[in-house]
N, CA, C and O atoms as CSV, one atom per row, in Angstrom:
chain,resi,resn,atom,element,x,y,z
A,1,UNK,N,N,-14.710,272.307,198.085
A,1,UNK,CA,C,-15.229,272.531,199.422
A,1,UNK,C,C,-14.949,271.296,200.272
A,1,UNK,O,O,-15.046,270.167,199.791
A,2,UNK,N,N,-14.604,271.517,201.531
A,2,UNK,CA,C,-14.362,270.411,202.455
A,2,UNK,C,C,-15.545,270.229,203.383
A,2,UNK,O,O,-16.205,271.188,203.782
A,3,UNK,N,N,-15.796,268.981,203.714
A,3,UNK,CA,C,-16.870,268.618,204.626
A,3,UNK,C,C,-16.267,267.827,205.778
A,3,UNK,O,O,-15.566,266.836,205.570
A,4,UNK,N,N,-16.549,268.280,206.993
A,4,UNK,CA,C,-16.089,267.556,208.169
A,4,UNK,C,C,-17.282,266.786,208.732
A,4,UNK,O,O,-18.352,267.350,208.961
A,5,UNK,N,N,-17.079,265.515,208.945
A,5,UNK,CA,C,-18.162,264.623,209.341
A,5,UNK,C,C,-18.199,264.472,210.853
A,5,UNK,O,O,-17.185,264.184,211.489
A,6,UNK,N,N,-19.378,264.671,211.414
A,6,UNK,CA,C,-19.584,264.474,212.838
A,6,UNK,C,C,-19.707,262.976,213.120
A,6,UNK,O,O,-20.008,262.185,212.226
A,7,UNK,N,N,-19.474,262.612,214.343
A,7,UNK,CA,C,-19.528,261.213,214.764
A,7,UNK,C,C,-20.870,260.578,214.425
A,7,UNK,O,O,-20.918,259.435,213.970
A,8,UNK,N,N,-21.954,261.306,214.642
A,8,UNK,CA,C,-23.293,260.747,214.411
A,8,UNK,C,C,-23.487,260.301,212.967
A,8,UNK,O,O,-24.184,259.320,212.707
A,9,UNK,N,N,-22.887,261.002,212.046
A,9,UNK,CA,C,-23.011,260.672,210.622
A,9,UNK,C,C,-22.291,259.360,210.319
A,9,UNK,O,O,-22.829,258.495,209.628
A,10,UNK,N,N,-21.093,259.220,210.831
A,10,UNK,CA,C,-20.328,258.002,210.566
A,10,UNK,C,C,-20.928,256.794,211.277
A,10,UNK,O,O,-20.907,255.684,210.745
A,11,UNK,N,N,-21.457,257.003,212.464
A,11,UNK,CA,C,-22.143,255.909,213.155
A,11,UNK,C,C,-23.352,255.481,212.337
A,11,UNK,O,O,-23.607,254.288,212.177
A,12,UNK,N,N,-24.088,256.446,211.824
A,12,UNK,CA,C,-25.233,256.129,210.966
A,12,UNK,C,C,-24.815,255.359,209.727
A,12,UNK,O,O,-25.478,254.399,209.334
A,13,UNK,N,N,-23.731,255.773,209.118
A,13,UNK,CA,C,-23.206,255.077,207.940
A,13,UNK,C,C,-22.852,253.634,208.295
A,13,UNK,O,O,-23.214,252.702,207.576
A,14,UNK,N,N,-22.146,253.460,209.403
A,14,UNK,CA,C,-21.736,252.121,209.823
A,14,UNK,C,C,-22.931,251.237,210.196
A,14,UNK,O,O,-22.854,250.010,210.135
A,15,UNK,N,N,-24.033,251.884,210.581
A,15,UNK,CA,C,-25.259,251.141,210.928
A,15,UNK,C,C,-26.201,251.010,209.727
A,15,UNK,O,O,-27.358,250.613,209.866
A,16,UNK,N,N,-25.682,251.351,208.554
A,16,UNK,CA,C,-26.426,251.209,207.293
A,16,UNK,C,C,-27.667,252.089,207.207
A,16,UNK,O,O,-28.682,251.681,206.643
A,17,UNK,N,N,-27.586,253.299,207.766
A,17,UNK,CA,C,-28.675,254.265,207.625
A,17,UNK,C,C,-28.579,254.848,206.219
A,17,UNK,O,O,-27.591,255.492,205.865
A,18,UNK,N,N,-29.610,254.613,205.437
A,18,UNK,CA,C,-29.586,254.927,204.004
A,18,UNK,C,C,-29.251,256.384,203.704
A,18,UNK,O,O,-28.461,256.656,202.799
A,19,UNK,N,N,-29.835,257.325,204.444
A,19,UNK,CA,C,-29.588,258.740,204.131
A,19,UNK,C,C,-28.117,259.096,204.271
A,19,UNK,O,O,-27.602,259.904,203.498
A,20,UNK,N,N,-27.423,258.496,205.258
A,20,UNK,CA,C,-26.007,258.806,205.438
A,20,UNK,C,C,-25.149,258.093,204.412
A,20,UNK,O,O,-24.151,258.647,203.951
A,21,UNK,N,N,-25.512,256.891,204.051
A,21,UNK,CA,C,-24.765,256.177,203.006
A,21,UNK,C,C,-24.853,256.950,201.696
A,21,UNK,O,O,-23.836,257.193,201.045
A,22,UNK,N,N,-26.066,257.336,201.309
A,22,UNK,CA,C,-26.260,258.076,200.052
A,22,UNK,C,C,-25.510,259.400,200.071
A,22,UNK,O,O,-24.855,259.764,199.094
A,23,UNK,N,N,-25.609,260.120,201.186
A,23,UNK,CA,C,-24.948,261.426,201.257
A,23,UNK,C,C,-23.433,261.283,201.164
A,23,UNK,O,O,-22.803,261.976,200.365
A,24,UNK,N,N,-22.843,260.408,201.954
A,24,UNK,CA,C,-21.384,260.289,201.953
A,24,UNK,C,C,-20.856,259.793,200.620
A,24,UNK,O,O,-19.780,260.205,200.185
A,25,UNK,N,N,-21.593,258.925,199.976
A,25,UNK,CA,C,-21.158,258.447,198.663
A,25,UNK,C,C,-21.301,259.520,197.584
A,25,UNK,O,O,-20.717,259.391,196.507
A,26,UNK,N,N,-22.070,260.576,197.858
A,26,UNK,CA,C,-22.242,261.649,196.871
A,26,UNK,C,C,-21.084,262.655,196.885
A,26,UNK,O,O,-20.919,263.420,195.934
A,27,UNK,N,N,-20.297,262.658,197.941
A,27,UNK,CA,C,-19.165,263.579,198.036
A,27,UNK,C,C,-17.955,263.025,197.290
A,27,UNK,O,O,-17.813,261.815,197.113
A,28,UNK,N,N,-17.101,263.923,196.864
A,28,UNK,CA,C,-15.828,263.514,196.280
A,28,UNK,C,C,-14.905,263.078,197.421
A,28,UNK,O,O,-14.929,263.686,198.492
A,29,UNK,N,N,-14.106,262.053,197.215
A,29,UNK,CA,C,-13.250,261.551,198.296
A,29,UNK,C,C,-12.332,262.609,198.912
A,29,UNK,O,O,-12.112,262.592,200.124
A,30,UNK,N,N,-11.802,263.511,198.124
A,30,UNK,CA,C,-10.867,264.494,198.675
A,30,UNK,C,C,-11.565,265.630,199.428
A,30,UNK,O,O,-10.912,266.571,199.879
A,31,UNK,N,N,-12.888,265.540,199.563
A,31,UNK,CA,C,-13.648,266.575,200.271
A,31,UNK,C,C,-13.942,266.215,201.722
A,31,UNK,O,O,-14.414,267.066,202.476
A,32,UNK,N,N,-13.678,264.987,202.129
A,32,UNK,CA,C,-14.129,264.507,203.438
A,32,UNK,C,C,-13.012,264.468,204.463
A,32,UNK,O,O,-11.876,264.095,204.171
A,33,UNK,N,N,-13.375,264.868,205.679
A,33,UNK,CA,C,-12.439,264.813,206.789
A,33,UNK,C,C,-13.209,264.564,208.083
A,33,UNK,O,O,-14.422,264.762,208.152
A,34,UNK,N,N,-12.485,264.129,209.097
A,34,UNK,CA,C,-13.023,264.039,210.446
A,34,UNK,C,C,-11.985,264.597,211.403
A,34,UNK,O,O,-10.789,264.610,211.114
A,35,UNK,N,N,-12.465,265.051,212.533
A,35,UNK,CA,C,-11.575,265.489,213.595
A,35,UNK,C,C,-10.998,264.259,214.287
A,35,UNK,O,O,-11.628,263.201,214.318
A,36,UNK,N,N,-9.818,264.404,214.830
A,36,UNK,CA,C,-9.227,263.335,215.643
A,36,UNK,C,C,-10.157,263.011,216.817
A,36,UNK,O,O,-10.142,261.893,217.332
A,37,UNK,N,N,-10.951,263.975,217.232
A,37,UNK,CA,C,-11.930,263.760,218.306
A,37,UNK,C,C,-13.002,262.775,217.846
A,37,UNK,O,O,-13.380,261.870,218.590
A,38,UNK,N,N,-13.485,262.952,216.632
A,38,UNK,CA,C,-14.460,262.019,216.068
A,38,UNK,C,C,-13.859,260.627,215.983
A,38,UNK,O,O,-14.512,259.636,216.310
A,39,UNK,N,N,-12.623,260.560,215.546
A,39,UNK,CA,C,-11.953,259.268,215.454
A,39,UNK,C,C,-11.864,258.610,216.832
A,39,UNK,O,O,-12.089,257.407,216.961
A,40,UNK,N,N,-11.541,259.390,217.851
A,40,UNK,CA,C,-11.461,258.857,219.218
A,40,UNK,C,C,-12.834,258.356,219.679
A,40,UNK,O,O,-12.929,257.302,220.307
A,41,UNK,N,N,-13.893,259.106,219.368
A,41,UNK,CA,C,-15.239,258.666,219.740
A,41,UNK,C,C,-15.608,257.365,219.030
A,41,UNK,O,O,-16.229,256.484,219.624
A,42,UNK,N,N,-15.229,257.251,217.772
A,42,UNK,CA,C,-15.506,256.021,217.023
A,42,UNK,C,C,-14.711,254.841,217.597
A,42,UNK,O,O,-15.230,253.729,217.688
A,43,UNK,N,N,-13.464,255.081,217.979
A,43,UNK,CA,C,-12.663,254.022,218.589
A,43,UNK,C,C,-13.231,253.588,219.938
A,43,UNK,O,O,-13.118,252.422,220.315
A,44,UNK,N,N,-13.833,254.513,220.653
A,44,UNK,CA,C,-14.502,254.172,221.905
A,44,UNK,C,C,-15.651,253.194,221.622
A,44,UNK,O,O,-15.813,252.199,222.328
A,45,UNK,N,N,-16.437,253.482,220.593
A,45,UNK,CA,C,-17.505,252.569,220.202
A,45,UNK,C,C,-16.966,251.204,219.806
A,45,UNK,O,O,-17.553,250.175,220.140
A,46,UNK,N,N,-15.855,251.200,219.099
A,46,UNK,CA,C,-15.204,249.944,218.703
A,46,UNK,C,C,-14.807,249.153,219.946
A,46,UNK,O,O,-15.041,247.946,220.010
A,47,UNK,N,N,-14.215,249.813,220.923
A,47,UNK,CA,C,-13.741,249.147,222.137
A,47,UNK,C,C,-14.893,248.543,222.944
A,47,UNK,O,O,-14.711,247.549,223.647
A,48,UNK,N,N,-16.069,249.146,222.838
A,48,UNK,CA,C,-17.240,248.652,223.574
A,48,UNK,C,C,-17.963,247.525,222.848
A,48,UNK,O,O,-18.829,246.876,223.434
A,49,UNK,N,N,-17.631,247.285,221.604
A,49,UNK,CA,C,-18.341,246.304,220.783
A,49,UNK,C,C,-18.098,244.872,221.270
A,49,UNK,O,O,-17.104,244.579,221.935
A,50,UNK,N,N,-19.031,244.002,220.919
A,50,UNK,CA,C,-18.893,242.581,221.240
A,50,UNK,C,C,-17.667,241.995,220.539
A,50,UNK,O,O,-16.946,241.171,221.101
A,51,UNK,N,N,-17.449,242.441,219.293
A,51,UNK,CA,C,-16.297,241.972,218.518
A,51,UNK,C,C,-15.480,243.195,218.076
A,51,UNK,O,O,-15.603,243.645,216.936
A,52,UNK,N,N,-14.647,243.731,218.981
A,52,UNK,CA,C,-13.905,244.962,218.668
A,52,UNK,C,C,-13.035,244.858,217.419
A,52,UNK,O,O,-12.930,245.822,216.661
A,53,UNK,N,N,-12.418,243.717,217.196
A,53,UNK,CA,C,-11.540,243.568,216.026
A,53,UNK,C,C,-12.335,243.729,214.734
A,53,UNK,O,O,-11.887,244.413,213.814
A,54,UNK,N,N,-13.491,243.115,214.658
A,54,UNK,CA,C,-14.341,243.220,213.470
A,54,UNK,C,C,-14.803,244.659,213.258
A,54,UNK,O,O,-14.790,245.163,212.136
A,55,UNK,N,N,-15.207,245.310,214.334
A,55,UNK,CA,C,-15.688,246.693,214.229
A,55,UNK,C,C,-14.565,247.650,213.845
A,55,UNK,O,O,-14.795,248.607,213.106
A,56,UNK,N,N,-13.357,247.404,214.337
A,56,UNK,CA,C,-12.230,248.262,213.960
A,56,UNK,C,C,-11.893,248.086,212.482
A,56,UNK,O,O,-11.541,249.051,211.803
A,57,UNK,N,N,-11.999,246.870,211.989
A,57,UNK,CA,C,-11.780,246.633,210.557
A,57,UNK,C,C,-12.821,247.378,209.724
A,57,UNK,O,O,-12.487,247.948,208.685
A,58,UNK,N,N,-14.070,247.379,210.165
A,58,UNK,CA,C,-15.125,248.111,209.457
A,58,UNK,C,C,-14.836,249.611,209.457
A,58,UNK,O,O,-15.024,250.289,208.447
A,59,UNK,N,N,-14.378,250.122,210.603
A,59,UNK,CA,C,-14.053,251.539,210.707
A,59,UNK,C,C,-12.893,251.903,209.784
A,59,UNK,O,O,-12.960,252.899,209.064
A,60,UNK,N,N,-11.845,251.108,209.805
A,60,UNK,CA,C,-10.692,251.375,208.935
A,60,UNK,C,C,-11.090,251.307,207.459
A,60,UNK,O,O,-10.626,252.110,206.649
A,61,UNK,N,N,-11.947,250.354,207.115
A,61,UNK,CA,C,-12.409,250.224,205.729
A,61,UNK,C,C,-13.229,251.448,205.321
A,61,UNK,O,O,-13.116,251.918,204.189
A,62,UNK,N,N,-14.046,251.963,206.229
A,62,UNK,CA,C,-14.835,253.164,205.945
A,62,UNK,C,C,-13.926,254.354,205.685
A,62,UNK,O,O,-14.085,255.052,204.683
A,63,UNK,N,N,-12.980,254.588,206.574
A,63,UNK,CA,C,-12.083,255.744,206.445
A,63,UNK,C,C,-11.230,255.621,205.185
A,63,UNK,O,O,-11.047,256.594,204.454
A,64,UNK,N,N,-10.725,254.454,204.944
A,64,UNK,CA,C,-9.913,254.220,203.751
A,64,UNK,C,C,-10.760,254.277,202.479
A,64,UNK,O,O,-10.371,254.908,201.496
A,65,UNK,N,N,-11.900,253.625,202.504
A,65,UNK,CA,C,-12.753,253.538,201.320
A,65,UNK,C,C,-13.295,254.875,200.852
A,65,UNK,O,O,-13.434,255.110,199.652
A,66,UNK,N,N,-13.603,255.756,201.802
A,66,UNK,CA,C,-14.098,257.087,201.446
A,66,UNK,C,C,-12.977,258.121,201.432
A,66,UNK,O,O,-13.230,259.307,201.222
A,67,UNK,N,N,-11.745,257.679,201.655
A,67,UNK,CA,C,-10.569,258.550,201.647
A,67,UNK,C,C,-10.762,259.741,202.586
A,67,UNK,O,O,-10.565,260.894,202.204
A,68,UNK,N,N,-11.151,259.431,203.820
A,68,UNK,CA,C,-11.423,260.460,204.824
A,68,UNK,C,C,-10.122,260.843,205.522
A,68,UNK,O,O,-9.414,259.990,206.059
A,69,UNK,N,N,-9.823,262.123,205.504
A,69,UNK,CA,C,-8.630,262.642,206.186
A,69,UNK,C,C,-8.950,262.854,207.661
A,69,UNK,O,O,-10.029,263.344,207.995
A,70,UNK,N,N,-8.029,262.494,208.542
A,70,UNK,CA,C,-8.197,262.729,209.977
A,70,UNK,C,C,-7.391,263.970,210.337
A,70,UNK,O,O,-6.172,264.003,210.171
A,71,UNK,N,N,-8.085,264.988,210.831
A,71,UNK,CA,C,-7.468,266.273,211.153
A,71,UNK,C,C,-7.120,266.335,212.634
A,71,UNK,O,O,-7.966,266.072,213.488
A,72,UNK,N,N,-5.886,266.681,212.934
A,72,UNK,CA,C,-5.446,266.776,214.324
A,72,UNK,C,C,-5.805,268.141,214.911
A,72,UNK,O,O,-6.223,269.049,214.192
A,73,UNK,N,N,-5.637,268.267,216.205
A,73,UNK,CA,C,-5.925,269.527,216.894
A,73,UNK,C,C,-4.679,270.409,216.830
A,73,UNK,O,O,-3.576,269.984,217.175
A,74,UNK,N,N,-4.881,271.631,216.386
A,74,UNK,CA,C,-3.791,272.600,216.262
A,74,UNK,C,C,-3.971,273.715,217.287
A,74,UNK,O,O,-4.964,273.753,218.014
A,75,UNK,N,N,-3.006,274.612,217.333
A,75,UNK,CA,C,-3.140,275.783,218.212
A,75,UNK,C,C,-4.350,276.622,217.824
A,75,UNK,O,O,-5.083,277.089,218.695
A,76,UNK,N,N,-4.568,276.819,216.520
A,76,UNK,CA,C,-5.714,277.617,216.073
A,76,UNK,C,C,-7.036,276.972,216.480
A,76,UNK,O,O,-7.960,277.662,216.912
A,77,UNK,N,N,-7.124,275.655,216.344
A,77,UNK,CA,C,-8.340,274.950,216.763
A,77,UNK,C,C,-8.535,275.108,218.267
A,77,UNK,O,O,-9.654,275.330,218.729
A,78,UNK,N,N,-7.462,274.995,219.021
A,78,UNK,CA,C,-7.540,275.151,220.480
A,78,UNK,C,C,-8.022,276.551,220.855
A,78,UNK,O,O,-8.814,276.712,221.783
A,79,UNK,N,N,-7.551,277.544,220.142
A,79,UNK,CA,C,-7.939,278.932,220.413
A,79,UNK,C,C,-9.434,279.148,220.111
A,79,UNK,O,O,-10.148,279.748,220.914
A,80,UNK,N,N,-9.895,278.666,218.971
A,80,UNK,CA,C,-11.312,278.813,218.611
A,80,UNK,C,C,-12.189,278.038,219.592
A,80,UNK,O,O,-13.261,278.509,219.974
A,81,UNK,N,N,-11.741,276.860,219.997
A,81,UNK,CA,C,-12.456,276.071,221.010
A,81,UNK,C,C,-12.658,276.903,222.279
A,81,UNK,O,O,-13.771,277.003,222.793
A,82,UNK,N,N,-11.568,277.499,222.777
A,82,UNK,CA,C,-11.624,278.276,224.015
A,82,UNK,C,C,-12.551,279.476,223.875
A,82,UNK,O,O,-13.357,279.754,224.763
A,83,UNK,N,N,-12.434,280.187,222.752
A,83,UNK,CA,C,-13.286,281.362,222.531
A,83,UNK,C,C,-14.761,280.973,222.439
A,83,UNK,O,O,-15.620,281.644,223.010
A,84,UNK,N,N,-15.047,279.901,221.726
A,84,UNK,CA,C,-16.436,279.453,221.586
A,84,UNK,C,C,-16.995,278.977,222.920
A,84,UNK,O,O,-18.156,279.231,223.242
A,85,UNK,N,N,-16.173,278.296,223.684
A,85,UNK,CA,C,-16.637,277.808,224.991
A,85,UNK,C,C,-17.007,278.960,225.906
A,85,UNK,O,O,-18.056,278.935,226.550
A,86,UNK,N,N,-16.144,279.978,225.966
A,86,UNK,CA,C,-16.431,281.152,226.792
A,86,UNK,C,C,-17.686,281.862,226.287
A,86,UNK,O,O,-18.554,282.228,227.079
A,87,UNK,N,N,-17.784,282.059,224.964
A,87,UNK,CA,C,-18.937,282.718,224.359
A,87,UNK,C,C,-20.234,282.003,224.747
A,87,UNK,O,O,-21.194,282.644,225.174
A,88,UNK,N,N,-20.262,280.696,224.600
A,88,UNK,CA,C,-21.473,279.936,224.897
A,88,UNK,C,C,-21.770,279.887,226.392
A,88,UNK,O,O,-22.933,279.945,226.791
A,89,UNK,N,N,-20.735,279.782,227.222
A,89,UNK,CA,C,-20.952,279.779,228.668
A,89,UNK,C,C,-21.561,281.096,229.136
A,89,UNK,O,O,-22.443,281.100,229.995
A,90,UNK,N,N,-21.098,282.212,228.579
A,90,UNK,CA,C,-21.645,283.520,228.952
A,90,UNK,C,C,-23.122,283.633,228.585
A,90,UNK,O,O,-23.877,284.361,229.230
A,91,UNK,N,N,-23.525,282.910,227.546
A,91,UNK,CA,C,-24.925,282.918,227.110
A,91,UNK,C,C,-25.753,281.839,227.811
A,91,UNK,O,O,-26.958,281.720,227.589
A,92,UNK,N,N,-25.092,281.065,228.650
A,92,UNK,CA,C,-25.784,279.980,229.338
A,92,UNK,C,C,-26.092,278.806,228.421
A,92,UNK,O,O,-27.003,278.022,228.687
A,93,UNK,N,N,-25.333,278.689,227.345
A,93,UNK,CA,C,-25.534,277.623,226.364
A,93,UNK,C,C,-24.257,276.798,226.276
A,93,UNK,O,O,-23.293,277.194,225.621
A,94,UNK,N,N,-24.262,275.681,226.921
A,94,UNK,CA,C,-23.059,274.853,226.925
A,94,UNK,C,C,-23.130,273.800,225.828
A,94,UNK,O,O,-24.209,273.337,225.457
A,95,UNK,N,N,-21.973,273.435,225.324
A,95,UNK,CA,C,-21.823,272.298,224.422
A,95,UNK,C,C,-20.773,271.376,225.023
A,95,UNK,O,O,-19.866,271.826,225.724
A,96,UNK,N,N,-20.898,270.110,224.749
A,96,UNK,CA,C,-19.907,269.126,225.167
A,96,UNK,C,C,-18.537,269.538,224.623
A,96,UNK,O,O,-18.437,270.036,223.502
A,97,UNK,N,N,-17.493,269.332,225.413
A,97,UNK,CA,C,-16.143,269.725,224.982
A,97,UNK,C,C,-15.729,269.058,223.677
A,97,UNK,O,O,-15.086,269.690,222.839
A,98,UNK,N,N,-16.088,267.789,223.493
A,98,UNK,CA,C,-15.738,267.128,222.234
A,98,UNK,C,C,-16.434,267.815,221.067
A,98,UNK,O,O,-15.827,268.017,220.015
A,99,UNK,N,N,-17.701,268.175,221.244
A,99,UNK,CA,C,-18.421,268.868,220.172
A,99,UNK,C,C,-17.816,270.243,219.903
A,99,UNK,O,O,-17.765,270.688,218.756
A,100,UNK,N,N,-17.363,270.910,220.947
A,100,UNK,CA,C,-16.699,272.204,220.754
A,100,UNK,C,C,-15.422,272.045,219.934
A,100,UNK,O,O,-15.128,272.878,219.076
A,101,UNK,N,N,-14.672,270.993,220.190
A,101,UNK,CA,C,-13.443,270.756,219.428
A,101,UNK,C,C,-13.750,270.383,217.975
A,101,UNK,O,O,-13.038,270.805,217.064
A,102,UNK,N,N,-14.787,269.608,217.761
A,102,UNK,CA,C,-15.191,269.273,216.391
A,102,UNK,C,C,-15.646,270.531,215.664
A,102,UNK,O,O,-15.278,270.754,214.510
A,103,UNK,N,N,-16.443,271.349,216.333
A,103,UNK,CA,C,-16.895,272.615,215.740
A,103,UNK,C,C,-15.730,273.544,215.435
A,103,UNK,O,O,-15.699,274.173,214.377
A,104,UNK,N,N,-14.776,273.636,216.347
A,104,UNK,CA,C,-13.604,274.488,216.134
A,104,UNK,C,C,-12.781,273.990,214.953
A,104,UNK,O,O,-12.227,274.791,214.199
A,105,UNK,N,N,-12.698,272.682,214.791
A,105,UNK,CA,C,-11.974,272.110,213.650
A,105,UNK,C,C,-12.639,272.516,212.347
A,105,UNK,O,O,-11.963,272.839,211.370
A,106,UNK,N,N,-13.972,272.500,212.334
A,106,UNK,CA,C,-14.711,272.908,211.133
A,106,UNK,C,C,-14.480,274.384,210.829
A,106,UNK,O,O,-14.242,274.751,209.678
A,107,UNK,N,N,-14.549,275.217,211.837
A,107,UNK,CA,C,-14.391,276.668,211.631
A,107,UNK,C,C,-12.986,276.989,211.136
A,107,UNK,O,O,-12.830,277.729,210.165
A,108,UNK,N,N,-11.972,276.448,211.780
A,108,UNK,CA,C,-10.590,276.745,211.395
A,108,UNK,C,C,-10.296,276.252,209.983
A,108,UNK,O,O,-9.587,276.917,209.228
A,109,UNK,N,N,-10.834,275.099,209.625
A,109,UNK,CA,C,-10.597,274.546,208.291
A,109,UNK,C,C,-11.528,275.078,207.226
A,109,UNK,O,O,-11.464,274.641,206.077
A,110,UNK,N,N,-12.404,276.025,207.589
A,110,UNK,CA,C,-13.433,276.551,206.668
A,110,UNK,C,C,-14.231,275.414,206.035
A,110,UNK,O,O,-14.614,275.477,204.867
A,111,UNK,N,N,-14.472,274.375,206.835
A,111,UNK,CA,C,-15.211,273.206,206.372
A,111,UNK,C,C,-16.671,273.312,206.778
A,111,UNK,O,O,-17.015,274.003,207.737
A,112,UNK,N,N,-17.510,272.629,206.048
A,112,UNK,CA,C,-18.929,272.541,206.368
A,112,UNK,C,C,-19.112,271.299,207.231
A,112,UNK,O,O,-18.693,270.206,206.849
A,113,UNK,N,N,-19.735,271.466,208.390
A,113,UNK,CA,C,-19.954,270.339,209.286
A,113,UNK,C,C,-21.209,269.582,208.869
A,113,UNK,O,O,-22.290,270.157,208.748
A,114,UNK,N,N,-21.043,268.289,208.653
A,114,UNK,CA,C,-22.162,267.407,208.338
A,114,UNK,C,C,-22.495,266.665,209.618
A,114,UNK,O,O,-21.686,265.884,210.120
A,115,UNK,N,N,-23.689,266.908,210.148
A,115,UNK,CA,C,-24.074,266.342,211.438
A,115,UNK,C,C,-25.558,266.018,211.463
A,115,UNK,O,O,-26.348,266.559,210.690
A,116,UNK,N,N,-25.906,265.137,212.356
A,116,UNK,CA,C,-27.302,264.816,212.619
A,116,UNK,C,C,-27.830,265.699,213.749
A,116,UNK,O,O,-28.997,265.604,214.130
A,117,UNK,N,N,-26.966,266.553,214.274
A,117,UNK,CA,C,-27.302,267.412,215.421
A,117,UNK,C,C,-27.232,268.895,215.054
A,117,UNK,O,O,-26.526,269.664,215.705
A,118,UNK,N,N,-27.955,269.289,214.026
A,118,UNK,CA,C,-27.896,270.683,213.568
A,118,UNK,C,C,-28.318,271.649,214.670
A,118,UNK,O,O,-27.658,272.665,214.885
A,119,UNK,N,N,-29.408,271.346,215.369
A,119,UNK,CA,C,-29.881,272.239,216.429
A,119,UNK,C,C,-28.822,272.400,217.511
A,119,UNK,O,O,-28.707,273.463,218.122
A,120,UNK,N,N,-28.072,271.376,217.739
A,120,UNK,CA,C,-27.028,271.361,218.756
A,120,UNK,C,C,-25.844,272.248,218.346
A,120,UNK,O,O,-25.340,273.032,219.151
A,121,UNK,N,N,-25.413,272.118,217.106
A,121,UNK,CA,C,-24.213,272.819,216.645
A,121,UNK,C,C,-24.484,274.236,216.150
A,121,UNK,O,O,-23.552,275.036,216.068
A,122,UNK,N,N,-25.721,274.569,215.819
A,122,UNK,CA,C,-25.966,275.890,215.222
A,122,UNK,C,C,-25.651,277.039,216.177
A,122,UNK,O,O,-25.552,278.187,215.744
A,123,UNK,N,N,-25.494,276.753,217.454
A,123,UNK,CA,C,-25.119,277.780,218.431
A,123,UNK,C,C,-23.636,278.127,218.365
A,123,UNK,O,O,-23.215,279.144,218.917
A,124,UNK,N,N,-22.836,277.290,217.692
A,124,UNK,CA,C,-21.392,277.494,217.627
A,124,UNK,C,C,-21.105,278.691,216.719
A,124,UNK,O,O,-21.508,278.688,215.556
A,125,UNK,N,N,-20.417,279.710,217.230
A,125,UNK,CA,C,-20.181,280.918,216.424
A,125,UNK,C,C,-19.319,280.655,215.191
A,125,UNK,O,O,-18.245,280.058,215.280
A,126,UNK,N,N,-19.811,281.112,214.045
A,126,UNK,CA,C,-19.049,281.046,212.797
A,126,UNK,C,C,-19.089,279.707,212.073
A,126,UNK,O,O,-18.413,279.543,211.057
A,127,UNK,N,N,-19.851,278.762,212.562
A,127,UNK,CA,C,-19.857,277.433,211.944
A,127,UNK,C,C,-20.790,277.400,210.740
A,127,UNK,O,O,-21.832,278.056,210.717
A,128,UNK,N,N,-20.390,276.622,209.746
A,128,UNK,CA,C,-21.247,276.374,208.576
A,128,UNK,C,C,-21.730,274.931,208.649
A,128,UNK,O,O,-20.934,274.004,208.797
A,129,UNK,N,N,-23.034,274.756,208.544
A,129,UNK,CA,C,-23.627,273.435,208.673
A,129,UNK,C,C,-24.226,272.977,207.361
A,129,UNK,O,O,-24.794,273.771,206.610
A,130,UNK,N,N,-24.094,271.685,207.089
A,130,UNK,CA,C,-24.689,271.087,205.891
A,130,UNK,C,C,-26.161,270.851,206.187
A,130,UNK,O,O,-26.523,270.225,207.184
A,131,UNK,N,N,-27.013,271.375,205.284
A,131,UNK,CA,C,-28.469,271.200,205.483
A,131,UNK,C,C,-29.092,270.498,204.329
A,131,UNK,O,O,-30.301,270.267,204.327
């Protein structure tokens, strides 16, 4: 089974939040992935840091150390993103575009999304969430 990690989980790991450290270390390395969107959000945090070089090294060590695959956006992900966005807009329930792309990546890859924002993502059609 594959698990796609939301940005909040990796930020928690990098901030030494015990529950996220324990959880991520419990997975097999070949089970973990992140969306390129998550990677971009993490790089944004790195760029804002007091010591960006140090923070980027920590990020690279995390991705390498846990053998996390970075998944790019495909046509199928783009299609699911668009369908989910329209579906949620019609219901008056909007999600941030980055979150929609992360959710679409999880759905297309048949991955379970690991997030600290379950209430936020559970509105995404067809998504499987780690609980």
